[in-house]
C-alpha positions as CSV (number, residue, x, y, z in Angstrom):
1,M,-50.2,45.1,-30.5
2,R,-48.3,41.8,-30.5
3,S,-48.9,39.4,-27.6
4,P,-45.8,38.4,-25.6
5,R,-44.0,35.3,-26.9
6,T,-44.6,33.6,-23.6
7,K,-48.3,33.9,-24.1
8,R,-48.2,32.5,-27.6
9,L,-46.1,29.6,-26.5
10,F,-48.6,29.0,-23.7
11,D,-51.5,29.1,-26.2
12,L,-49.8,26.5,-28.5
13,A,-48.9,24.1,-25.6
14,V,-52.3,24.3,-23.9
15,S,-54.5,24.2,-27.0
16,G,-52.5,21.2,-28.3
17,V,-52.8,19.3,-25.0
18,L,-56.5,20.2,-24.8
19,L,-57.2,18.9,-28.3
20,L,-55.6,15.6,-27.3
21,L,-57.3,15.3,-23.9
22,L,-60.7,16.3,-25.3
23,S,-60.5,14.0,-28.3
24,P,-63.1,11.7,-26.7
25,V,-65.4,14.8,-26.3
26,F,-64.9,15.7,-29.9
27,G,-65.8,12.1,-30.8
28,L,-68.9,12.2,-28.7
29,A,-69.9,15.5,-30.4
30,F,-69.5,14.0,-33.8
31,V,-71.6,10.9,-32.8
32,V,-74.3,13.0,-31.3
33,I,-74.5,15.3,-34.4
34,G,-74.4,12.3,-36.7
35,L,-77.2,10.4,-34.9
36,D,-79.3,13.6,-34.8
37,M,-78.9,14.1,-38.6
38,L,-79.7,10.4,-39.2
39,L,-82.9,10.5,-37.1
40,M,-84.0,14.1,-37.8
41,P,-84.0,15.2,-41.4
42,S,-84.7,18.8,-40.4
43,D,-81.4,18.8,-38.5
44,R,-79.2,17.7,-41.4
45,G,-76.5,19.9,-42.7
46,P,-72.7,20.6,-42.3
47,W,-71.0,19.4,-39.2
48,L,-69.2,22.7,-38.6
49,Y,-70.3,26.3,-38.9
50,R,-67.9,29.1,-39.9
51,E,-68.6,32.8,-39.3
52,R,-66.4,35.8,-40.2
53,R,-65.0,37.5,-37.2
54,I,-62.3,40.1,-36.4
55,S,-59.0,39.3,-34.5
56,A,-56.2,41.9,-34.3
57,G,-57.8,43.8,-37.2
58,R,-57.9,40.7,-39.5
59,E,-60.9,38.8,-40.7
60,F,-61.0,35.0,-40.1
61,D,-63.4,32.2,-40.0
62,V,-64.3,31.2,-36.4
63,L,-65.1,27.5,-36.1
64,K,-68.0,26.0,-34.2
65,F,-69.9,22.8,-34.2
66,R,-73.2,23.6,-36.0
67,V,-76.0,24.0,-33.5
68,L,-78.5,25.8,-35.7
69,R,-80.8,24.3,-38.3
70,V,-79.8,25.1,-41.8
71,E,-82.9,27.1,-42.5
72,A,-82.1,29.3,-39.4
73,I,-78.6,29.9,-40.8
74,R,-80.0,30.9,-44.2
75,S,-82.2,33.4,-42.5
76,I,-79.2,35.3,-41.1
77,E,-79.3,38.8,-42.5
78,A,-76.4,41.1,-43.3
79,G,-75.3,42.8,-40.1
80,S,-76.6,39.9,-37.9
81,Y,-74.9,36.8,-36.7
82,A,-75.7,33.3,-35.5
83,R,-75.6,34.0,-31.7
84,L,-78.8,36.0,-31.9
85,L,-80.7,33.1,-33.4
86,E,-79.3,30.7,-30.8
87,R,-81.4,32.4,-28.2
88,E,-84.5,30.7,-29.7
89,H,-84.5,27.0,-28.9
90,E,-86.7,26.2,-32.0
91,N,-83.7,27.3,-34.2
92,L,-81.4,24.8,-32.5
93,T,-80.9,21.2,-33.6
94,R,-81.5,18.5,-31.0
95,A,-77.8,17.9,-31.0
96,G,-77.2,21.6,-30.7
97,R,-79.2,21.9,-27.6
98,F,-77.1,19.2,-26.0
99,L,-73.8,20.7,-27.1
100,K,-74.6,24.2,-26.0
101,I,-75.4,23.3,-22.5
102,A,-71.7,23.1,-21.6
103,Y,-70.5,25.3,-24.5
104,L,-69.2,22.2,-26.4
105,D,-70.0,23.9,-29.7
106,E,-67.0,26.2,-29.0
107,L,-64.4,23.4,-28.9
108,P,-63.4,23.6,-32.6
109,Q,-62.0,27.1,-31.8
110,L,-59.0,25.3,-30.3
111,V,-58.0,24.8,-33.9
112,N,-58.3,28.6,-34.4
113,V,-55.9,29.0,-31.4
114,L,-53.4,26.7,-32.9
115,R,-53.5,28.5,-36.2
116,G,-52.9,31.8,-34.5
117,D,-56.3,33.3,-35.4
118,M,-57.1,33.5,-31.7
119,S,-55.5,33.2,-28.2
120,L,-56.9,31.1,-25.4
121,V,-57.7,34.3,-23.4
122,G,-58.7,37.7,-24.8
123,P,-61.7,39.7,-25.9
124,R,-64.1,37.4,-27.7
125,P,-64.0,37.8,-31.5
126,W,-66.9,39.8,-32.7
127,P,-68.6,39.8,-36.1
128,I,-67.5,42.5,-38.6
129,P,-70.6,44.8,-38.3
130,M,-70.4,44.8,-34.5
131,V,-66.7,45.7,-34.7
132,E,-67.4,48.5,-37.1
133,K,-70.0,49.9,-34.7
134,Q,-67.5,49.7,-31.9
135,R,-65.0,51.6,-34.0
136,E,-67.5,54.3,-34.6
137,D,-67.9,54.6,-30.8
138,G,-64.1,55.1,-30.5
139,Y,-63.1,51.6,-29.3
140,R,-60.5,50.1,-31.7
141,Y,-58.9,47.5,-29.4
142,R,-60.2,44.6,-31.5
143,D,-58.0,45.9,-34.3
144,E,-55.0,45.8,-32.0
145,V,-55.3,42.6,-29.9
146,V,-55.8,38.9,-30.7
147,A,-59.3,37.7,-29.9
148,G,-59.7,35.0,-27.2
149,W,-61.4,31.6,-27.0
150,T,-62.6,32.9,-23.6
151,G,-62.0,36.0,-21.6
152,P,-62.6,38.0,-18.4
153,A,-65.9,39.3,-19.9
154,Q,-67.2,35.7,-20.3
155,V,-66.6,34.8,-16.7
156,R,-67.6,38.1,-15.1
157,K,-70.3,36.5,-13.0
158,D,-67.6,34.6,-11.2
159,Q,-65.6,37.8,-10.4
160,P,-66.1,39.9,-7.3
161,R,-66.5,43.2,-9.2
162,K,-69.8,42.3,-10.8
163,S,-70.5,46.0,-11.6
164,Y,-67.8,46.0,-14.3
165,S,-69.3,45.8,-17.8
166,A,-68.0,43.5,-20.5
167,L,-66.4,46.5,-22.2
168,D,-64.6,47.5,-18.9
169,L,-63.2,44.0,-18.5
170,D,-62.1,43.8,-22.2
171,L,-60.3,47.2,-21.8
172,E,-58.7,46.0,-18.5
173,Y,-57.3,43.0,-20.2
174,V,-56.0,45.1,-23.2
175,E,-54.2,47.3,-20.7
176,A,-52.7,44.1,-19.1
177,L,-51.4,43.1,-22.5
178,R,-49.7,46.5,-22.8
179,T,-48.1,46.6,-19.4
180,W,-47.7,43.1,-18.0
181,S,-44.9,40.7,-18.5
182,G,-45.4,37.3,-20.3
183,P,-45.4,35.3,-17.1
184,Q,-47.9,37.6,-15.5
185,L,-50.2,37.3,-18.4
186,V,-49.9,33.5,-18.4
187,R,-50.8,33.3,-14.7
188,H,-53.8,35.5,-15.3
189,D,-54.9,33.5,-18.3
190,I,-54.7,30.3,-16.2
191,R,-57.1,31.9,-13.7
192,V,-59.5,32.9,-16.5
193,L,-59.4,29.5,-18.1
194,W,-60.2,27.9,-14.7
195,A,-63.1,30.2,-14.1
196,S,-64.3,29.4,-17.7
197,L,-64.2,25.7,-16.8
198,R,-66.3,26.3,-13.7
199,T,-68.8,28.3,-15.8
200,A,-69.0,25.5,-18.4
201,A,-69.5,22.9,-15.7
202,R,-72.6,24.7,-14.5
203,G,-74.3,23.8,-17.8
204,R,-75.7,27.3,-18.4
205,G,-74.9,27.5,-22.1
206,L,-78.6,27.7,-23.1
207,Q,-79.1,30.7,-20.9
208,Y,-78.6,34.2,-22.1
């Protein structure tokens, strides 16, 4: 399923502007990570972390600032993924604990959006084993739609229908992609992005 051209143009414009506006935040992140690696040998390693994910049925490397210690990353087993290790604070670098509070580790994914790997809004990209399990359960929408930097499922606590599951919200958005016009989707995406900003401002990134 191809996203409307209006949505793609919106993604390009907003992600480009955000990269410019947030360049001081990127700079701060690099300084924090650099100081952490300078002062804490156990936290040293690559600046960025890449993990294979699925978007519109295609594998790609999702980009994140590295928040896990290298030894924790090395312990990731086949079929697992980094998010599970991030639940344990001892696996996080000191810089990682700071970055995750406001989800700043996700900022490099704006580059994924510019590349076309992702959209600003959509179902979050899942690791390959999780997508395969979802396919077995009969849900193949991650093979059809472009994954999102954020999405309705990520801000569901801010929505009135709290009884909706993440799967329900994903499927609702997929249906919107099928039936709504480009301008309708853009207006909806703006609301989701605003709700995501409120969620990040609450500093709950270390809570699961």
